[in-house]
Structure formats: C-alpha cells, structure tokens
All heavy atoms as an XYZ file, in Angstrom:
952
protein
N       0.821     -1.139      0.029
C       0.013     -0.056      0.001
C       0.909      1.172      0.036
O       0.591      2.137     -0.672
C      -0.936      0.015      1.211
C      -2.133     -0.935      0.969
S      -3.054     -0.422     -0.464
C      -4.610     -0.814      0.166
N       1.963      1.312      0.842
C       2.706      2.457      0.894
C       3.433      2.676     -0.457
O       3.537      3.844     -0.957
C       3.778      2.239      1.961
N       3.711      1.715     -1.126
C       4.374      1.746     -2.375
C       3.391      2.484     -3.389
O       3.864      3.271     -4.221
C       4.872      0.409     -2.946
O       5.401      0.607     -4.209
N       2.210      2.080     -3.394
C       1.166      2.597     -4.299
C       0.963      4.137     -4.053
O       0.896      4.951     -4.888
C      -0.096      1.871     -4.156
C      -0.204      0.502     -4.679
C      -1.480     -0.108     -4.364
C       0.129      0.469     -6.200
N       0.932      4.494     -2.746
C       0.661      5.837     -2.405
C       1.935      6.702     -2.752
O       1.747      7.851     -3.197
C       0.508      5.988     -0.809
N       3.108      6.094     -2.726
C       4.302      6.890     -3.079
C       4.294      7.185     -4.522
O       4.674      8.313     -4.911
C       5.488      5.913     -2.744
C       6.890      6.504     -3.065
C       7.154      7.737     -2.222
C       7.945      5.439     -2.947
N       3.755      6.343     -5.392
C       3.756      6.527     -6.820
C       2.504      7.146     -7.388
O       2.414      7.278     -8.646
C       4.120      5.222     -7.507
C       5.433      4.613     -7.127
N       6.581      5.381     -7.215
C       5.750      3.438     -6.542
C       7.568      4.562     -6.837
N       7.069      3.488     -6.385
N       1.551      7.456     -6.545
C       0.339      8.003     -7.084
C       0.577      9.316     -7.872
O       1.348     10.171     -7.512
C      -0.646      8.372     -5.987
C      -1.952      8.698     -6.390
C      -2.908      8.939     -5.238
N      -3.151      7.706     -4.533
C      -2.945      7.630     -3.136
N      -2.738      8.768     -2.480
N      -3.104      6.521     -2.492
N       0.072      9.493     -8.970
C       0.154     10.665     -9.848
C       1.311     10.632    -10.767
O       1.511     11.456    -11.628
N       2.112      9.487    -10.813
C       3.264      9.384    -11.708
C       2.776      8.609    -12.869
O       1.843      7.769    -12.829
C       4.415      8.760    -10.952
C       4.980      9.673     -9.924
C       6.256      9.029     -9.495
N       6.876     10.060     -8.503
C       7.553      9.754     -7.485
N       7.811      8.396     -7.313
N       8.155     10.538     -6.744
N       3.467      8.758    -14.066
C       3.120      7.982    -15.190
C       3.398      6.488    -14.921
O       4.288      6.234    -14.201
C       3.997      8.490    -16.403
O       5.292      8.127    -16.167
N       2.564      5.700    -15.613
C       2.713      4.251    -15.371
C       4.151      3.669    -15.658
O       4.648      2.835    -15.026
C       1.705      3.511    -16.332
C       0.717      4.639    -16.532
C       1.430      5.929    -16.459
N       4.742      4.270    -16.735
C       6.101      3.816    -17.100
C       7.156      4.164    -15.943
O       8.006      3.379    -15.667
C       6.588      4.411    -18.337
C       5.923      3.617    -19.663
C       6.614      4.075    -20.819
N       5.673      4.943    -21.470
C       5.767      5.605    -22.651
N       6.970      5.594    -23.132
N       4.905      6.248    -23.080
N       6.996      5.390    -15.489
C       7.825      5.866    -14.413
C       7.631      4.967    -13.198
O       8.595      4.638    -12.551
C       7.578      7.339    -14.145
C       8.595      7.875    -12.985
C      10.035      7.760    -13.369
C       8.234      9.340    -12.779
N       6.415      4.755    -12.761
C       6.207      3.860    -11.638
C       6.722      2.541    -11.779
O       7.338      2.044    -10.899
C       4.565      3.785    -11.508
C       3.907      4.942    -10.837
C       2.536      4.600    -10.338
N       1.689      3.989    -11.324
C       0.871      4.595    -12.155
N       0.597      5.907    -11.978
N       0.120      3.858    -12.996
N       6.576      1.878    -13.012
C       7.162      0.607    -13.187
C       8.668      0.581    -13.179
O       9.270     -0.252    -12.537
C       6.698      0.084    -14.545
C       7.301     -1.282    -14.928
C       6.539     -2.045    -15.822
N       7.064     -3.241    -16.354
C       7.257     -4.322    -15.616
N       6.959     -4.398    -14.466
N       7.849     -5.367    -16.127
N       9.244      1.641    -13.775
C      10.774      1.769    -13.692
C      11.252      1.882    -12.235
O      12.206      1.342    -11.877
C      11.199      3.006    -14.491
C      12.628      3.252    -14.470
N      13.538      2.587    -15.054
C      13.396      4.085    -13.637
C      14.762      2.920    -14.686
N      14.664      3.891    -13.830
N      10.562      2.704    -11.491
C      11.057      3.028    -10.129
C      10.856      1.606     -9.232
O      11.646      1.376     -8.432
C      10.249      4.155     -9.417
C      10.520      5.498     -9.974
C       9.592      6.475     -9.362
C      11.970      5.870     -9.704
N       9.742      0.930     -9.477
C       9.526     -0.345     -8.742
C      10.787     -1.351     -9.199
O      11.237     -2.009     -8.345
C       8.225     -0.931     -9.044
C       7.032     -0.155     -8.331
C       7.169     -0.289     -6.849
O       7.558     -1.326     -6.316
O       6.786      0.620     -6.246
N      10.991     -1.425    -10.478
C      11.973     -2.354    -10.911
C      13.389     -2.002    -10.410
O      14.132     -2.801     -9.932
C      12.089     -2.478    -12.502
C      10.847     -3.160    -13.053
C      10.893     -3.063    -14.588
C      10.769     -4.646    -12.679
N      13.629     -0.636    -10.387
C      15.020     -0.196     -9.734
C      15.041     -0.605     -8.302
O      16.086     -1.110     -7.876
C      14.897      1.350     -9.992
C      16.223      1.972     -9.447
N      17.480      1.789    -10.064
C      16.520      2.727     -8.337
C      18.425      2.346     -9.388
N      17.840      2.999     -8.394
N      13.964     -0.476     -7.584
C      14.000     -0.831     -6.141
C      14.225     -2.332     -5.938
O      14.973     -2.724     -5.163
C      12.672     -0.371     -5.515
C      12.609     -0.598     -4.023
C      11.363      0.023     -3.424
C      10.113     -0.811     -3.667
N       9.002     -0.367     -2.920
N      13.562     -3.163     -6.772
C      13.648     -4.609     -6.694
C      15.106     -4.890     -7.160
O      15.727     -5.710     -6.361
C      12.681     -5.238     -7.683
C      11.223     -5.124     -7.023
C      13.094     -6.738     -7.866
C      10.152     -5.459     -7.978
N      15.648     -4.397     -8.164
C      17.028     -4.772     -8.537
C      18.037     -4.336     -7.436
O      18.947     -5.106     -7.118
C      17.515     -3.890     -9.775
C      17.251     -4.732    -11.099
C      17.818     -4.042    -12.265
N      16.517     -3.722    -13.044
C      16.277     -2.445    -13.509
N      17.203     -1.496    -13.402
N      15.297     -2.147    -14.135
N      17.887     -3.167     -6.887
C      18.747     -2.785     -5.716
C      18.685     -3.654     -4.520
O      19.631     -4.040     -3.980
C      18.352     -1.331     -5.242
C      19.477     -0.606     -4.578
C      19.046      0.859     -4.459
N      19.198      1.242     -3.054
C      18.326      1.816     -2.289
N      17.278      2.308     -2.870
N      18.474      1.932     -1.054
N      17.455     -4.037     -4.177
C      17.227     -5.025     -3.087
C      17.923     -6.450     -3.420
O      18.532     -6.976     -2.539
C      15.721     -5.191     -2.805
C      15.502     -6.017     -1.667
N      15.761     -5.594     -0.325
C      14.930     -7.249     -1.512
C      15.405     -6.498      0.484
N      14.901     -7.642     -0.157
N      17.731     -6.872     -4.659
C      18.396     -8.164     -4.993
C      19.814     -8.054     -4.859
O      20.526     -8.971     -4.440
C      17.893     -8.552     -6.343
C      16.442     -9.030     -6.461
C      16.069     -9.453     -7.850
C      16.226    -10.348     -5.648
N      20.439     -7.008     -5.351
C      21.892     -6.887     -5.367
C      22.433     -6.825     -3.912
O      23.399     -7.353     -3.584
C      22.292     -5.520     -6.044
C      22.271     -5.728     -7.538
O      22.164     -6.756     -8.079
N      22.171     -4.534     -8.242
N      21.679     -6.163     -3.026
C      22.015     -6.152     -1.643
C      21.926     -7.631     -1.007
O      22.791     -7.985     -0.222
C      21.039     -5.213     -0.829
C      21.309     -3.709     -0.933
C      20.303     -2.929     -0.302
C      22.750     -3.302     -0.544
N      20.897     -8.299     -1.343
C      20.726     -9.650     -0.817
C      21.847    -10.619     -1.257
O      22.314    -11.373     -0.501
C      19.353    -10.333     -1.202
C      18.184     -9.674     -0.461
C      16.868    -10.331     -1.212
C      18.217     -9.893      0.992
N      22.288    -10.415     -2.549
C      23.365    -11.327     -3.012
C      24.650    -10.930     -2.273
O      25.420    -11.842     -1.925
C      23.547    -11.051     -4.548
C      22.363    -11.670     -5.298
C      24.806    -11.682     -4.987
C      22.140    -11.181     -6.697
N      24.908     -9.714     -1.999
C      26.131     -9.294     -1.359
C      26.179     -9.562      0.173
O      27.231     -9.555      0.799
C      26.419     -7.785     -1.573
N      25.026     -9.822      0.743
C      24.985    -10.007      2.227
C      25.454    -11.303      2.663
O      25.282    -12.401      1.998
C      23.531     -9.864      2.715
C      23.038     -8.478      2.660
S      21.458     -8.356      3.484
C      20.910     -6.949      2.606
N      26.143    -11.278      3.889
C      26.553    -12.563      4.441
C      25.458    -13.142      5.111
O      24.435    -12.502      5.628
C      27.672    -12.227      5.435
C      28.862    -11.703      4.784
C      29.951    -11.373      5.780
O      30.201    -12.239      6.668
N      30.529    -10.219      5.757
N      25.448    -14.490      5.335
C      24.336    -15.205      5.974
C      24.965    -15.680      7.306
O      26.092    -16.150      7.461
C      23.874    -16.460      5.254
C      23.203    -16.038      3.934
C      22.600    -17.210      3.210
C      21.925    -16.655      1.968
N      21.543    -17.694      1.090
N      24.033    -15.634      8.414
C      24.365    -15.980      9.777
C      23.208    -16.639     10.404
O      22.069    -16.191     10.151
C      24.910    -14.616     10.502
C      25.480    -15.045     11.870
C      23.823    -13.628     10.649
C      26.178    -13.918     12.626
N      23.423    -17.520     11.201
C      22.283    -18.156     11.900
C      21.940    -17.348     13.121
O      22.566    -16.506     13.622
C      22.597    -19.557     12.403
O      23.626    -19.481     13.432
C      23.169    -20.541     11.252
N      20.678    -17.489     13.522
C      20.196    -16.787     14.698
C      21.029    -17.110     15.916
O      21.296    -16.309     16.730
C      18.613    -17.109     14.947
N      21.446    -18.309     16.036
C      22.286    -18.738     17.158
C      23.590    -18.015     17.107
O      24.096    -17.506     18.087
C      22.564    -20.287     17.186
O      21.279    -20.931     17.124
C      23.370    -20.695     18.276
N      24.307    -17.896     15.858
C      25.501    -17.149     15.810
C      25.369    -15.795     16.077
O      26.179    -15.180     16.783
C      26.063    -17.331     14.247
C      26.554    -18.721     13.932
C      26.898    -18.745     12.545
O      26.010    -18.388     11.691
O      28.042    -19.147     12.199
N      24.293    -15.112     15.674
C      23.970    -13.732     15.999
C      23.876    -13.512     17.433
O      24.407    -12.617     18.042
C      22.672    -13.264     15.205
C      22.348    -11.807     15.522
C      23.343    -10.851     15.069
C      20.962    -11.464     14.939
N      23.071    -14.422     18.104
C      22.945    -14.337     19.539
C      24.256    -14.484     20.325
O      24.377    -13.642     21.295
C      21.874    -15.413     20.024
N      25.083    -15.302     19.843
C      26.392    -15.447     20.563
C      27.341    -14.340     20.327
O      28.276    -14.096     21.075
C      27.011    -16.822     20.067
C      26.268    -18.005     20.674
C      26.930    -19.302     20.254
N      26.146    -20.451     20.838
C      26.216    -21.640     20.194
N      26.930    -21.885     19.247
N      25.529    -22.634     20.896
N      27.193    -13.737     19.133
C      28.237    -12.728     18.700
C      27.509    -11.372     18.373
O      28.056    -10.636     17.550
C      28.935    -13.271     17.389
C      29.546    -14.591     17.651
O      30.502    -14.620     18.456
N      29.040    -15.565     17.016
N      26.484    -11.014     18.932
C      25.810     -9.822     18.673
C      26.582     -8.636     18.705
O      26.582     -7.829     17.787
C      24.555     -9.687     19.643
C      23.656     -8.392     19.253
C      23.027     -8.520     17.950
C      22.557     -8.238     20.360
N      27.391     -8.312     19.816
C      28.187     -7.182     19.838
C      29.200     -7.158     18.677
O      29.246     -6.096     18.032
C      28.921     -7.088     21.197
C      29.775     -5.941     21.435
C      30.494     -6.036     22.617
N      30.902     -4.590     22.935
C      30.633     -3.961     24.098
N      29.945     -4.656     24.975
N      31.047     -2.811     24.415
N      29.881     -8.129     18.345
C      30.811     -8.155     17.252
C      30.150     -7.966     15.874
O      30.695     -7.139     15.082
C      31.667     -9.516     17.216
N      28.950     -8.470     15.652
C      28.246     -8.344     14.494
C      27.830     -6.922     14.276
O      27.931     -6.219     13.240
C      27.092     -9.348     14.396
C      26.117     -8.914     13.223
C      27.473    -10.709     14.198
N      27.247     -6.314     15.386
C      26.832     -4.914     15.224
C      28.048     -4.009     15.180
O      27.934     -2.976     14.303
C      26.132     -4.501     16.597
C      24.690     -5.256     16.773
C      24.099     -4.744     18.027
C      23.822     -4.908     15.506
N      29.112     -4.285     15.676
C      30.379     -3.416     15.432
C      30.842     -3.622     13.929
O      31.153     -2.533     13.372
C      31.530     -3.995     16.369
C      31.400     -3.576     17.742
O      30.499     -2.706     18.090
O      32.067     -4.157     18.652
N      30.740     -4.751     13.369
C      31.093     -4.856     11.954
C      30.101     -4.185     11.077
O      30.487     -3.454     10.099
C      31.140     -6.307     11.616
C      32.470     -6.989     12.145
C      32.710     -8.293     11.368
N      31.592     -9.234     11.554
C      31.667    -10.144     12.477
N      32.536    -10.290     13.445
N      30.570    -10.971     12.696
N      28.800     -4.198     11.472
C      27.790     -3.392     10.610
C      28.123     -1.867     10.738
O      28.079     -1.292      9.743
C      26.428     -3.784     11.173
C      25.374     -2.913     10.557
C      26.059     -5.258     10.792
N      28.404     -1.510     11.879
C      28.565      0.088     12.046
C      29.926      0.464     11.452
O      29.935      1.486     10.757
C      28.570      0.319     13.559
C      28.770      1.810     13.783
C      28.923      2.216     15.272
N      30.067      1.561     15.775
C      30.205      1.168     17.064
N      29.237      1.452     17.995
N      31.222      0.459     17.462
N      30.987     -0.243     11.689
C      32.273      0.180     11.257
C      32.550     -0.030      9.713
O      33.149      0.739      9.037
C      33.315     -0.479     12.051
C      33.225     -0.024     13.554
C      34.162     -0.929     14.422
O      34.846     -1.734     14.049
O      33.955     -0.671     15.714
N      32.144     -1.130      9.229
C      32.562     -1.505      7.829
C      31.286     -1.562      6.870
O      31.541     -1.763      5.630
C      33.268     -2.775      7.732
O      32.484     -3.926      8.133
N      30.164     -1.414      7.417
C      28.938     -1.391      6.527
C      28.522     -2.810      6.036
O      27.684     -2.889      5.128
N      29.056     -3.808      6.634
C      28.650     -5.151      6.394
C      27.177     -5.312      6.628
O      26.529     -4.702      7.512
C      29.417     -6.153      7.101
C      30.826     -6.321      6.727
C      31.601     -7.295      7.552
O      30.977     -8.350      7.759
O      32.818     -7.093      7.961
N      26.537     -6.191      5.961
C      25.133     -6.486      6.129
C      24.863     -8.096      6.264
O      25.747     -8.775      5.617
C      24.316     -5.986      4.943
N      23.915     -8.439      6.966
C      23.697     -9.827      7.178
C      22.291    -10.249      6.971
O      21.379     -9.475      7.243
C      24.108    -10.194      8.669
C      25.620    -10.009      8.994
C      25.999     -8.845      9.382
C      26.423    -11.162      8.884
C      27.378     -8.750      9.713
C      27.773    -10.916      9.141
C      28.313     -9.658      9.542
O      29.545     -9.541      9.881
N      22.068    -11.468      6.588
C      20.775    -12.131      6.542
C      20.826    -13.108      7.674
O      21.682    -14.007      7.704
C      20.474    -12.863      5.275
C      20.449    -11.838      4.053
C      19.168    -13.633      5.300
C      19.247    -10.942      4.041
N      19.920    -12.973      8.623
C      19.818    -13.948      9.661
C      18.843    -14.988      9.422
O      17.739    -14.749      8.987
C      19.494    -13.160     11.007
C      19.445    -14.095     12.207
C      20.375    -12.056     11.261
N      19.384    -16.256      9.531
C      18.531    -17.392      9.163
C      18.160    -18.216     10.418
O      18.968    -18.263     11.323
C      19.183    -18.293      8.260
C      19.372    -17.642      6.838
C      20.162    -18.585      5.878
O      20.829    -19.646      6.413
O      20.086    -18.395      4.682
N      16.959    -18.780     10.466
C      16.487    -19.660     11.529
C      15.949    -20.930     10.867
O      14.998    -20.770      9.979
C      15.419    -19.014     12.323
C      14.977    -20.007     13.393
C      13.893    -19.422     14.196
N      14.354    -18.556     15.316
C      13.687    -17.698     15.991
N      12.366    -17.575     15.717
N      14.227    -16.975     16.907
N      16.491    -22.003     11.195
C      16.111    -23.184     10.518
C      16.324    -23.245      8.936
O      15.657    -23.935      8.187
N      17.405    -22.551      8.516
C      17.708    -22.532      7.107
C      16.910    -21.498      6.310
O      17.187    -21.325      5.060
N      16.027    -20.800      6.980
C      15.140    -19.842      6.260
C      15.602    -18.404      6.678
O      15.688    -18.210      7.855
C      13.647    -20.082      6.556
C      13.086    -21.453      6.014
C      13.117    -21.558      4.562
O      12.823    -20.609      3.886
N      13.693    -22.659      4.084
N      15.570    -17.444      5.754
C      15.829    -16.080      6.042
C      14.806    -15.507      6.969
O      13.583    -15.711      6.624
C      15.932    -15.319      4.741
C      15.530    -16.258      3.698
C      15.368    -17.680      4.367
N      15.221    -14.834      8.036
C      14.179    -14.244      8.924
C      14.229    -12.779      8.957
O      13.158    -12.052      8.964
C      14.465    -14.870     10.400
C      13.431    -14.215     11.362
C      14.244    -16.293     10.381
N      15.420    -12.231      8.994
C      15.553    -10.731      9.222
C      16.957    -10.304      8.481
O      17.743    -11.082      8.316
C      15.590    -10.413     10.694
C      16.827    -10.867     11.432
C      15.425     -8.905     10.890
N      17.032     -9.048      8.271
C      18.133     -8.483      7.674
C      18.723     -7.597      8.697
O      18.078     -6.647      9.241
C      17.716     -7.672      6.431
C      18.923     -6.869      5.844
C      18.329     -6.081      4.616
O      17.572     -6.652      3.777
N      18.772     -4.936      4.561
N      20.073     -7.517      8.860
C      20.754     -6.702      9.816
C      21.718     -5.901      8.875
O      22.621     -6.459      8.213
C      21.619     -7.333     10.839
C      22.357     -6.369     11.733
C      20.637     -8.207     11.808
N      21.483     -4.550      8.739
C      22.228     -3.673      7.837
C      22.436     -2.278      8.331
O      21.588     -1.968      9.282
C      21.660     -3.617      6.412
O      20.404     -3.050      6.490
N      23.313     -1.540      7.977
C      23.549     -0.164      8.507
C      22.330      0.677      8.034
O      21.641      0.498      7.058
C      24.782      0.347      7.700
C      25.355     -0.718      7.068
C      24.328     -1.937      6.963
N      22.009      1.651      8.933
C      21.015      2.563      8.714
C      21.417      3.527      7.586
O      22.538      3.778      7.416
C      20.555      3.392      9.890
O      21.710      4.086     10.389
C      20.060      2.460     11.077
N      20.446      3.974      6.706
C      20.877      4.933      5.682
C      21.282      6.237      6.264
O      20.778      6.679      7.316
C      19.548      5.088      4.794
C      18.474      4.651      5.802
C      19.083      3.692      6.709
N      22.236      6.862      5.609
C      22.660      8.232      6.077
C      21.523      9.221      5.824
O      20.675      8.906      5.046
N      21.646     10.330      6.431
C      20.628     11.394      6.176
C      20.908     12.080      4.880
O      22.084     12.464      4.625
C      20.796     12.459      7.443
C      19.537     13.128      7.693
C      19.591     14.009      8.881
O      19.488     13.405      9.929
O      19.901     15.275      8.712
N      19.825     12.113      4.083
C      19.907     12.721      2.757
C      18.704     13.693      2.562
O      17.559     13.392      3.042
C      19.861     11.737      1.700
C      21.145     10.816      1.641
C      20.988      9.845      0.507
O      19.906      9.361      0.143
N      22.126      9.491     -0.112
N      18.885     14.587      1.800
C      17.703     15.397      1.269
C      17.257     14.794      0.004
O      17.974     13.924     -0.548
C      18.010     16.876      1.234
C      19.069     17.219      0.199
O      19.254     16.460     -0.733
N      19.711     18.391      0.344
N      16.054     15.163     -0.525
C      15.615     14.627     -1.806
C      16.587     14.769     -2.993
O      16.727     13.780     -3.715
C      14.240     15.302     -2.147
N      17.238     15.909     -3.110
C      18.181     16.114     -4.167
C      19.394     15.059     -4.136
O      19.681     14.508     -5.197
C      18.720     17.598     -4.101
C      19.735     17.874     -5.203
C      20.273     19.286     -5.118
O      20.064     19.999     -4.187
O      20.841     19.646     -6.147
N      19.861     14.865     -2.924
C      20.949     13.882     -2.759
C      20.384     12.439     -3.044
O      21.107     11.683     -3.702
C      21.486     13.918     -1.304
C      22.291     15.262     -1.024
C      22.489     15.405      0.312
O      21.742     15.005      1.183
N      23.644     16.062      0.767
N      19.277     12.145     -2.596
C      18.694     10.732     -2.814
C      18.450     10.451     -4.236
O      18.522      9.297     -4.667
C      17.477     10.638     -1.959
N      18.043     11.495     -5.011
C      17.772     11.281     -6.381
C      18.878     11.731     -7.333
O      18.654     11.755     -8.551
C      16.358     12.025     -6.719
C      15.199     11.621     -5.904
C      14.034     12.552     -6.242
C      14.770     10.229     -6.292
N      19.995     12.028     -6.851
C      21.126     12.587     -7.599
C      21.404     11.694     -8.844
O      21.709     12.244     -9.947
C      22.330     12.861     -6.807
N      21.422     10.401     -8.736
C      21.812      9.647     -9.793
C      20.677      8.987    -10.691
O      20.867      8.184    -11.529
C      22.825      8.433     -9.453
C      22.205      7.418     -8.635
O      21.073      7.682     -8.049
O      22.669      6.264     -8.491
N      19.434      9.431    -10.332
C      18.335      8.893    -10.969
C      18.355      9.012    -12.485
O      18.006      8.201    -13.247
C      17.035      9.447    -10.442
C      15.737      8.874    -10.924
C      15.690      7.373    -10.586
C      14.504      9.589    -10.310
N      18.941     10.187    -12.965
C      18.837     10.509    -14.351
C      19.689      9.404    -15.156
O      19.459      9.258    -16.297
C      19.446     11.917    -14.606
C      20.898     12.074    -14.370
C      21.791     11.886    -15.409
C      21.379     12.335    -13.125
C      23.198     11.958    -15.249
C      22.746     12.558    -12.961
C      23.589     12.351    -13.998
O      24.987     12.475    -13.791
N      20.628      8.839    -14.459
C      21.492      7.833    -15.146
C      20.672      6.493    -15.297
O      21.069      5.762    -16.248
C      22.731      7.481    -14.275
C      23.688      8.660    -14.308
C      24.954      8.203    -13.600
N      25.628      9.397    -13.096
C      26.205      9.610    -11.916
N      26.249      8.554    -11.013
N      26.822     10.647    -11.588
N      19.657      6.300    -14.579
C      19.031      4.976    -14.612
C      17.640      5.120    -15.321
O      17.100      4.014    -15.655
C      18.750      4.458    -13.154
O      17.897      5.397    -12.525
C      19.995      4.311    -12.494
N      17.181      6.303    -15.626
C      15.843      6.440    -16.193
C      16.005      6.257    -17.743
O      16.845      6.858    -18.347
C      15.207      7.868    -16.030
C      14.553      8.188    -14.730
C      14.181      9.599    -14.614
C      13.333      7.245    -14.497
N      15.157      5.371    -18.262
C      15.063      5.280    -19.807
C      14.442      6.551    -20.302
O      13.681      7.252    -19.634
C      14.247      3.986    -19.921
C      13.466      3.893    -18.784
C      14.212      4.467    -17.606
N      14.739      6.849    -21.625
C      14.239      8.130    -22.159
C      12.752      8.269    -21.971
O      12.205      9.350    -21.669
C      14.670      8.108    -23.539
C      15.816      7.198    -23.625
C      15.632      6.183    -22.427
N      11.987      7.123    -22.234
C      10.489      7.297    -22.162
C       9.962      7.628    -20.744
O       9.026      8.312    -20.586
C       9.783      6.141    -22.700
C      10.163      4.810    -21.970
C      11.350      4.044    -22.389
O      12.128      4.498    -23.245
O      11.658      2.980    -21.958
N      10.682      7.137    -19.786
C      10.339      7.455    -18.394
C      10.699      8.840    -18.021
O      10.002      9.583    -17.106
C      10.881      6.430    -17.377
N      11.758      9.357    -18.596
C      12.175     10.722    -18.292
C      11.215     11.792    -18.785
O      11.140     12.827    -18.187
C      13.585     10.922    -18.870
N      10.410     11.425    -19.784
C       9.540     12.430    -20.401
C       8.577     12.930    -19.351
O       8.298     14.130    -19.169
C       8.742     11.748    -21.439
C       9.545     11.521    -22.663
C       8.775     10.663    -23.779
O       7.505     10.568    -23.599
O       9.547     10.257    -24.717
N       8.044     12.054    -18.392
C       7.050     12.451    -17.379
C       7.675     12.875    -16.105
O       7.032     13.459    -15.233
N       9.076     12.579    -15.992
C       9.766     13.015    -14.772
C       9.544     14.381    -14.291
O       9.355     14.704    -13.173
C      11.174     12.518    -14.848
C      12.062     12.998    -13.751
C      13.039     13.968    -13.697
C      11.957     12.446    -12.374
N      13.561     14.021    -12.487
C      12.893     13.060    -11.600
C      11.243     11.507    -11.660
C      13.145     12.954    -10.255
C      11.373     11.313    -10.354
C      12.347     12.049     -9.568
N      10.018     15.260    -15.246
C       9.991     16.654    -14.930
C       8.639     17.139    -14.539
O       8.484     17.901    -13.456
C      10.541     17.516    -16.045
C      10.776     19.028    -15.814
C      11.612     19.272    -14.725
C      11.239     19.719    -17.054
N       7.618     16.878    -15.247
C       6.217     17.166    -14.906
C       5.833     16.629    -13.492
O       5.246     17.370    -12.716
C       5.302     16.721    -15.940
C       3.795     17.074    -15.692
C       2.879     16.477    -16.732
O       3.258     16.378    -17.912
O       1.784     16.188    -16.271
N       6.147     15.373    -13.304
C       5.753     14.814    -11.914
C       6.543     15.517    -10.855
O       6.018     15.759     -9.788
C       6.165     13.334    -11.946
C       5.259     12.439    -12.822
O       4.142     13.024    -13.206
O       5.536     11.380    -13.156
N       7.789     15.795    -10.981
C       8.598     16.401    -10.022
C       8.063     17.835     -9.738
O       7.961     18.163     -8.495
C      10.098     16.549    -10.408
N       7.672     18.573    -10.697
C       7.153     19.905    -10.472
C       5.802     19.852     -9.765
O       5.546     20.666     -8.911
C       7.034     20.712    -11.778
C       8.347     21.033    -12.374
C       8.201     21.884    -13.511
N       9.525     22.407    -14.127
C       9.874     22.652    -15.232
N       8.784     22.485    -16.247
N      11.046     23.107    -15.607
N       5.044     18.901    -10.168
C       3.751     18.800     -9.599
C       3.820     18.345     -8.112
O       3.070     18.821     -7.208
C       2.797     17.798    -10.284
C       1.361     17.614     -9.809
C       0.521     16.799    -10.773
N       1.100     15.543    -11.060
C       1.334     15.055    -12.172
N       1.045     15.762    -13.320
N       1.900     13.855    -12.465
N       4.617     17.471     -7.834
C       4.827     17.020     -6.459
C       5.684     17.853     -5.582
O       5.618     17.764     -4.313
N       6.521     18.747     -6.158
C       7.381     19.696     -5.441
C       6.701     20.525     -4.427
O       7.189     20.933     -3.378
N       5.432     20.959     -4.754
C       4.703     21.848     -3.926
C       4.457     21.201     -2.506
O       4.272     21.792     -1.557
C       3.499     22.251     -4.582
C       3.777     23.153     -5.777
C       2.420     23.596     -6.438
N       1.764     22.573     -7.099
C       1.934     22.458     -8.480
N       2.777     23.179     -9.149
N       1.366     21.470     -9.086
N       4.308     19.826     -2.506
C       3.857     19.176     -1.297
C       5.087     18.668     -0.525
O       4.951     18.113      0.586
C       3.032     17.983     -1.693
N       6.304     18.946     -0.869
C       7.463     18.377     -0.315
C       8.087     19.385      0.646
O       8.065     20.587      0.382
C       8.549     17.925     -1.296
C       8.141     16.812     -2.253
C       9.277     16.604     -3.164
C       7.752     15.567     -1.468
N       8.676     18.871      1.791
C       9.390     19.732      2.720
C      10.865     19.940      2.241
O      11.333     18.995      1.536
C       9.496     19.071      4.134
C       8.112     19.213      4.869
O       7.302     19.998      4.526
O       7.933     18.344      5.750
N      11.439     20.964      2.654
C      12.865     21.188      2.260
C      13.768     20.564      3.278
O      14.901     20.214      3.016
C      13.114     22.663      2.198
C      12.582     23.344      0.932
O      12.425     22.600     -0.022
O      12.314     24.471      0.979
N      13.219     20.320      4.457
C      14.061     19.717      5.580
C      14.142     18.135      5.486
O      12.980     17.553      5.255
C      13.382     20.037      6.886
C      13.393     21.558      7.272
C      14.941     21.993      7.406
O      15.640     21.380      8.115
O      15.153     23.130      6.921
N      15.299     17.607      5.598
C      15.368     16.146      5.500
C      14.769     15.563      6.878
O      14.787     16.267      7.885
C      16.881     15.829      5.572
C      17.517     17.046      6.069
C      16.640     18.222      5.690
N      14.060     14.459      6.742
C      13.516     13.786      7.836
C      14.181     12.527      8.252
O      14.692     11.826      7.375
C      12.038     13.493      7.626
C      11.257     14.728      7.701
C       9.840     14.387      7.433
N       9.501     14.909      6.141
C       8.740     14.292      5.235
N       8.080     13.306      5.495
N       8.568     14.919      4.010
N      14.420     12.213      9.581
C      15.025     11.031      9.983
C      14.051      9.962      9.989
O      13.054     10.061     10.755
C      15.588     11.284     11.429
C      16.253     10.096     12.002
O      16.324      9.068     11.361
O      16.798     10.098     13.075
N      14.174      8.839      9.150
C      13.181      7.892      9.170
C      13.088      7.011     10.385
O      12.168      6.335     10.666
C      13.681      7.005      7.960
C      15.135      7.260      7.826
C      15.294      8.652      8.328
N      14.152      7.108     11.260
C      14.269      6.299     12.450
C      13.578      7.043     13.639
O      13.378      6.389     14.686
C      15.619      5.923     12.761
C      16.258      5.228     11.631
C      17.175      5.633     10.724
C      15.793      3.810     11.180
N      17.392      4.729      9.764
C      16.605      3.580     10.022
C      15.049      2.795     11.588
C      16.463      2.414      9.201
C      14.920      1.694     10.860
C      15.653      1.459      9.783
N      13.287      8.323     13.475
C      12.750      9.131     14.616
C      11.325      8.646     14.795
O      10.605      8.432     13.798
C      12.822     10.561     14.338
N      10.913      8.689     16.021
C       9.525      8.229     16.215
C       8.680      9.369     16.718
O       9.077     10.473     16.947
C       9.426      7.119     17.292
O      10.190      7.408     18.407
C-alpha cells in the first residue's frame, strides 16, 4: 500500500521503472549480504553490530535455514536532491519524459528539511 501511495500521480512507465529499480537494488543487496544463523547472531551480537557499524557489512539472519531478518547499516541522512542525484542515469528516455512534470507537480507538497526515518 505504501508503495502505491508513493507513486500516485506518476506515469505508469515511471512507476514501473521505479519499482524495478527498487527490486534490482534489493536483490543486489541480498546477493552481497553474508548469512548468519540466529544462534551465531545471539552469541556474537556485539561483534556483528560493530562490523555493521564500522565497515557497513550486512547480514541475513536465518533460523532453520530460512531467512528471517536483515541486519544492515541505517541509511545516512539525505535530502531529496541527494537521494535522487543519480536517478537521471537510470531512467530510460521514455520514463524521463514524465519525470519533470511529476517532479514539479509533487514539489509543492514536499518539505525542504530532511527527515530522520528512524525518529519516532
């Protein structure tokens, strides 16, 4: 549901491109992540968290051979301009046609201040 609300008002091609981009990014992260059992995590929690914080390593925690949770660094604070800085490199020409119009239409509803996604 949140994904649909995020893309409301955008062209269907742009919505599809953004969804595929998100899926590709997630799959690349999953491939690069190390796997660790829940028992190993429990026994080495401090060391694992130190590696995540210091070197940016990410882990898939498995229980009974099945992935249960992902342990990864939190994203750094970014404003919208920084978050979308390389989007132009990944947009196909047909999706780029509606991008400017969508950005201008949605820009009126956006804050200039970055928000911390972890703040409650």
